[in-house]
KEZA-206987 format. One line per 5 residues: number of its first residue (from 0); their letters; for each residue x, y, z of C-alpha. Coordinates in steps of 0.25 Angstrom, whole numbers, always signed. Example, Ala and Ser with C-alpha at 12.3 -4.5 7.8 and 13.67 -1.06 7.14 Angstrom:
# residues 2
0) as) +49/-18/+31 | +55/-4/+29
***
This chain:
# residues 247
0) msisl) +135/+80/-39 | +128/+75/-51 | +121/+61/-53 | +121/+53/-65 | +121/+39/-69
5) enifr) +136/+39/-71 | +139/+43/-57 | +127/+39/-49 | +134/+26/-44 | +147/+34/-40
10) ysedd) +139/+41/-28 | +136/+35/-15 | +123/+35/-8 | +127/+46/+1 | +132/+54/-11
15) lnnyi) +118/+53/-17 | +111/+56/-4 | +119/+68/-1 | +117/+73/-15 | +102/+72/-13
20) klsdd) +103/+79/+0 | +112/+90/-6 | +102/+92/-17 | +90/+93/-8 | +97/+103/+1
25) nniyp) +100/+112/-11 | +87/+110/-18 | +94/+104/-29 | +87/+91/-33 | +93/+79/-41
30) tieek) +88/+78/-55 | +79/+67/-60 | +90/+60/-66 | +99/+60/-54 | +87/+55/-46
35) rymvv) +86/+43/-55 | +100/+40/-54 | +99/+40/-39 | +88/+30/-40 | +97/+21/-49
40) yylnk) +108/+23/-38 | +99/+19/-27 | +93/+7/-35 | +107/+2/-37 | +111/+4/-22
45) egrls) +99/-4/-18 | +104/-15/-27 | +92/-14/-37 | +101/-12/-49 | +108/-24/-55
50) pqdie) +122/-22/-62 | +116/-22/-75 | +107/-11/-71 | +119/-3/-66 | +125/-5/-80
55) iignq) +113/+0/-87 | +112/+13/-78 | +126/+16/-84 | +121/+15/-98 | +120/+28/-105
60) sfqni) +107/+24/-112 | +101/+22/-98 | +106/+35/-93 | +100/+43/-104 | +87/+35/-103
65) iinst) +85/+38/-88 | +88/+53/-89 | +79/+55/-102 | +67/+47/-98 | +55/+55/-95
70) syedf) +46/+44/-90 | +45/+30/-86 | +40/+25/-100 | +51/+34/-107 | +61/+27/-98
75) lqkmd) +57/+13/-101 | +56/+16/-116 | +70/+22/-117 | +75/+10/-109 | +68/+0/-118
80) ddnll) +74/+8/-130 | +88/+6/-125 | +86/-9/-121 | +88/-6/-107 | +75/-8/-101
85) stfdn) +76/-23/-100 | +89/-23/-93 | +87/-14/-82 | +81/-21/-69 | +77/-10/-60
90) leelm) +76/+4/-66 | +62/+1/-71 | +58/+1/-56 | +65/+15/-54 | +58/+21/-67
95) dlwgi) +45/+16/-63 | +46/+23/-50 | +51/+36/-57 | +40/+35/-67 | +29/+34/-56
100) qrfse) +35/+46/-49 | +34/+54/-61 | +20/+49/-64 | +15/+53/-50 | +20/+67/-52
105) alkvn) +12/+68/-65 | +0/+63/-58 | +0/+74/-48 | -2/+85/-59 | -9/+77/-70
110) ktlee) -24/+82/-72 | -29/+73/-83 | -25/+58/-81 | -37/+50/-77 | -32/+35/-79
115) lylsn) -19/+29/-75 | -14/+15/-78 | -1/+11/-71 | -3/-4/-69 | +9/-13/-68
120) inigs) +20/-3/-68 | +26/-7/-54 | +23/+6/-47 | +25/-1/-33 | +23/+6/-20
125) egmky) +34/+16/-22 | +28/+20/-36 | +14/+21/-29 | +20/+31/-19 | +23/+41/-30
130) lsegl) +10/+38/-38 | +1/+40/-26 | +7/+54/-25 | +2/+57/-39 | -12/+51/-36
135) kvnkt) -13/+60/-23 | -13/+72/-32 | -19/+68/-45 | -34/+72/-48 | -37/+65/-61
140) ltqld) -34/+51/-61 | -46/+42/-60 | -40/+28/-63 | -27/+22/-59 | -22/+8/-62
145) ldsnn) -11/+3/-53 | -12/-12/-56 | +0/-21/-54 | +10/-11/-48 | +14/-18/-35
150) igdeg) +10/-6/-27 | +8/-14/-14 | +3/-9/-1 | +13/+2/+1 | +10/+8/-13
155) ikyls) -5/+7/-9 | -2/+15/+3 | +3/+27/-6 | -9/+25/-15 | -19/+25/-4
160) ealkv) -14/+39/+0 | -16/+44/-14 | -30/+38/-14 | -34/+46/-1 | -33/+59/-9
165) nksle) -35/+55/-23 | -49/+59/-28 | -49/+55/-43 | -45/+41/-43 | -57/+31/-46
170) vldls) -51/+18/-51 | -38/+12/-45 | -32/-2/-49 | -23/-7/-39 | -23/-22/-43
175) qnnig) -11/-31/-42 | -3/-22/-33 | +1/-30/-21 | -9/-23/-12 | -11/-30/+2
180) degmk) -19/-27/+14 | -10/-16/+19 | -12/-9/+5 | -27/-11/+7 | -27/-4/+20
185) ylsea) -20/+9/+14 | -30/+8/+2 | -42/+7/+10 | -38/+19/+19 | -38/+27/+5
190) lkvnk) -51/+22/+0 | -58/+27/+13 | -55/+41/+8 | -54/+40/-7 | -67/+44/-14
195) slvkl) -63/+42/-29 | -59/+28/-31 | -71/+19/-37 | -63/+7/-42 | -51/+0/-35
200) nlsfn) -44/-13/-40 | -37/-20/-30 | -36/-34/-37 | -24/-43/-36 | -18/-38/-24
205) nieae) -15/-44/-10 | -27/-39/-2 | -32/-48/+8 | -44/-48/+19 | -37/-37/+27
210) gikyl) -36/-28/+15 | -50/-30/+11 | -54/-26/+25 | -48/-13/+24 | -55/-11/+10
215) sevlk) -68/-15/+15 | -68/-4/+26 | -66/+6/+15 | -77/+0/+6 | -87/+3/+18
220) vnntl) -84/+18/+17 | -79/+20/+2 | -91/+24/-7 | -83/+27/-20 | -76/+13/-23
225) tklel) -85/+5/-32 | -76/-5/-38 | -66/-14/-30 | -58/-25/-36 | -51/-35/-27
230) ysnni) -50/-48/-34 | -37/-57/-32 | -35/-52/-18 | -35/-62/-6 | -46/-55/+2
235) gdegm) -52/-69/+6 | -66/-71/+13 | -62/-61/+24 | -59/-50/+14 | -72/-53/+7
240) kylse) -80/-52/+20 | -74/-38/+22 | -78/-34/+8 | -92/-39/+9 | -94/-31/+22
245) al) -90/-18/+15 | -98/-20/+3
***
């Protein structure tokens, strides 16, 4: 069995699942290209591809682009050069995730990167899951900007696990990420043990008094965090009381 863009839609879901199982049993793994085609297949099965998208998938130019792209940026540039970028509805989300996975792997081995700016690229909670794996291992990154990435409480849960073991990160921007009180609970648990973070930006999120209560308990014991930004959150008088008692 060989999977390509020409034949991917001829197979049933059982066919693909059996192919993956057979490959695993024999230690023969699908190629990167085959994995990408499978993702396109499942996106279509979930109804996330429009008829126009399907038509573009069969486009020879698109097939060459997805096979030959070496990075997310390279993919976007090739799509733009062939006037396909503005017409495809859902593939950018797929390639975003693919790019984050590849980048996370690079973070695990990189020994020189100190500052990383990833604002407004729609990482989401799933992307944060992959990125956090890289942060757990990386030993050089000191500044990370994740502003406006819709990380949410679930994404903060993954990030918090990384912060518990990361010993190099000093500046972290999490502004405009739909973080609520549940996310603050996860983050606060991480800050109780993290000894490197000195500046944290949590502005323009959905943090209320309960989230500030979690954070305030941390501030009583954390001796490294020196700058905390919380503007444009709905912390109210009760939240301010918790903060005042901690400072």
